[in-house]
C-alpha distance (Angstrom), angle and dihedral (degrees) to the residues before:
residue distance angle dihedral
M1 . . .
K2 3.80 . .
K3 3.78 89.3 .
F4 3.83 90.6 53.4
V5 3.83 92.2 49.3
R6 3.81 91.2 49.0
M7 3.78 91.1 48.6
A8 3.80 92.5 47.7
L9 3.81 91.1 47.1
A10 3.82 91.2 48.7
T11 3.80 90.0 49.7
V12 3.81 92.2 50.6
V13 3.83 91.6 47.6
A14 3.81 91.0 49.0
L15 3.81 91.1 48.1
V16 3.82 93.0 49.2
A17 3.81 91.5 46.5
G18 3.80 90.7 49.0
L19 3.80 92.5 50.1
A20 3.79 91.3 47.1
L21 3.79 92.1 51.6
T22 3.78 91.3 46.0
S23 3.81 92.4 51.1
C24 3.82 90.8 49.4
T25 3.77 94.5 51.2
D26 3.80 100.5 36.2
D27 3.81 108.9 82.2
S28 3.76 117.0 -144.6
S29 3.79 120.4 -125.5
Q30 3.79 88.9 -105.8
D31 3.81 91.7 53.6
K32 3.82 90.0 50.0
E33 3.81 91.6 50.2
N34 3.82 91.9 47.5
A35 3.80 89.8 50.2
A36 3.82 90.0 49.2
K37 3.81 90.9 51.3
Q38 3.80 91.3 49.3
D39 3.81 91.8 47.4
N40 3.81 90.3 50.4
Y41 3.81 91.1 48.3
D42 3.82 92.0 49.6
H43 3.83 89.7 48.5
L44 3.82 92.9 51.0
V45 3.82 93.0 45.8
A46 3.80 89.6 52.7
L47 3.83 90.3 50.9
Q48 3.80 96.6 39.3
P49 3.80 111.6 23.0
A50 3.79 117.9 -171.8
G51 3.77 111.7 -85.4
R52 3.75 125.3 -124.5
M53 3.78 121.8 -122.1
E54 3.77 123.1 -147.1
Y55 3.79 90.1 -156.4
S56 3.83 134.0 20.3
P57 3.81 117.3 -143.1
T58 3.81 87.8 -176.4
R59 3.81 92.3 59.0
E60 3.80 89.9 46.1
A61 3.82 90.9 52.1
I62 3.82 91.3 49.3
N63 3.80 91.3 49.1
Q64 3.82 90.3 48.6
W65 3.83 88.9 50.2
V66 3.82 89.0 52.3
K67 3.81 91.2 48.2
T68 3.82 92.2 47.5
W69 3.80 99.0 45.2
G70 3.81 100.1 29.2
Q71 3.80 91.8 84.5
R72 3.80 121.1 103.2
G73 3.81 111.1 -118.3
K74 3.82 95.2 13.7
L75 3.82 109.6 160.4
S76 3.78 122.9 -130.1
Y77 3.78 123.1 -156.4
V78 3.80 109.6 -147.4
Y79 3.79 115.1 -165.9
I80 3.80 115.6 -166.4
Q81 3.80 120.2 -157.4
N82 3.80 118.5 -162.7
A83 3.81 129.0 -156.6
K84 3.82 91.2 -87.1
G85 3.82 91.0 57.6
E86 3.81 92.5 -109.3
Y87 3.79 119.4 142.7
G88 3.75 133.6 -142.6
Y89 3.79 129.5 170.7
F90 3.80 145.6 -146.1
I91 3.77 126.0 -164.5
M92 3.77 112.1 -148.0
K93 3.77 136.4 -177.9
G94 3.80 102.8 -116.6
L95 3.77 127.4 -12.6
P96 3.80 125.0 -38.4
V97 3.80 108.0 -103.6
P98 3.82 124.3 -141.8
R99 3.83 108.9 -121.2
C100 3.80 90.2 -128.6
K101 3.84 91.6 65.0
M102 3.81 113.5 104.3
L103 3.80 136.6 -170.9
T104 3.79 91.3 -143.8
P105 3.82 130.9 50.9
T106 3.80 113.6 -81.1
E107 3.82 93.7 -153.3
R108 3.80 138.9 37.8
V109 3.80 123.4 -154.7
E110 3.80 115.5 -140.3
S111 3.80 123.8 -169.0
Y112 3.79 120.0 -143.2
G113 3.79 125.3 -171.8
E114 3.77 118.2 -43.7
G115 3.78 108.9 -10.8
G116 3.78 95.7 -24.0
V117 3.79 113.5 140.4
A118 3.78 132.4 179.5
V119 3.79 126.2 -172.0
L120 3.79 109.3 -146.7
P121 3.82 125.0 -165.5
Q122 3.79 117.2 -121.3
P123 3.79 127.5 -148.3
G124 3.79 119.5 -105.3
M125 3.80 126.8 -121.5
D126 3.81 89.5 -81.6
G127 3.81 92.1 57.5
T128 3.82 94.3 -108.9
Y129 3.79 133.7 105.6
T130 3.79 125.6 -118.6
T131 3.78 133.5 -161.3
G132 3.79 95.0 -147.0
S133 3.78 90.0 -104.4
T134 3.80 91.3 124.6
C135 3.82 95.1 70.9
N136 3.81 91.3 106.0
A137 3.82 91.0 58.8
Y138 3.81 117.2 82.6
Y139 3.77 131.2 -170.6
G140 3.77 139.9 -173.0
F141 3.77 142.7 139.7
D142 3.78 130.2 -82.8
A143 3.81 114.5 -102.5
T144 3.82 97.9 -123.6
T145 3.81 107.9 18.2
G146 3.81 100.0 35.2
A147 3.83 88.7 -132.7
Y148 3.80 114.4 161.7
M149 3.81 111.5 -110.3
E150 3.78 129.9 -173.1
F151 3.78 131.8 -178.5
T152 3.78 137.0 174.5
V153 3.79 128.7 -138.4
G154 3.75 131.4 -162.5
T155 3.80 130.2 62.9
N156 3.81 99.2 66.4
Q157 3.79 96.7 -26.2
S158 3.81 128.7 94.3
F159 3.76 135.0 172.2
F160 3.77 132.9 -143.9
L161 3.78 120.4 -158.4
F162 3.80 125.8 -151.2
D163 3.79 135.1 168.7
K164 3.83 91.4 -140.3
P165 3.81 133.2 38.8
M166 3.79 112.1 -88.4
T167 3.78 120.8 -122.3
L168 3.79 96.9 -177.3
P169 3.84 113.6 125.0
E170 3.82 95.3 -109.8
Y171 3.81 90.2 57.3
S172 3.82 97.9 42.1
S173 3.81 92.3 84.1
A174 3.82 93.7 47.3
K175 3.80 112.2 134.2
Q176 3.77 120.3 -130.8
L177 3.82 106.1 -109.8
G178 3.81 100.0 176.5
P179 3.81 136.8 45.7
T180 3.82 95.3 -90.3
S181 3.81 123.1 74.4
V182 3.79 126.1 -159.6
K183 3.85 87.2 -106.3
D184 3.83 91.0 52.7
A185 3.80 91.1 49.6
A186 3.82 91.4 50.8
K187 3.83 88.1 61.3
Q188 3.82 91.4 57.4
P189 3.84 115.8 107.5
């Protein structure tokens, strides 16, 4: 009986070891497709390596954005266009901020066991959780009164942001939507 148990155990161990080796050496279809994508990428990079720029207009634009908006008290002129093509405007102190922006991390990564990772949502400053669905809502503060203002874009409404009032014809008929007018803003130091 002991001989039979040993033989059965040896057979099971051999079978498990064989299956384990087979699963390690037999690539799945997904692995083969990933390898094909990587091979294709490597081939294309060899044929068409990334070029080198002597100057970056993108970096210049970002630096100009920083220079423009990195000033305390800088006014922003927000023109809203509705589905009918009509314009209105707000004048805000600073940039409008998407409601989904946070000052604290929105997620925390937790490690579990060997290689296990979970990404956990974190509450916002108001003690509640958000799904990021508020990114089309913007808020800020009126340029002269400091009144809180919020607006939503999307579905037939767009906004255009400038650091100076616009005098182009399409903006000349814009209706004042907030407490501060272009004339009021011109009086600001």
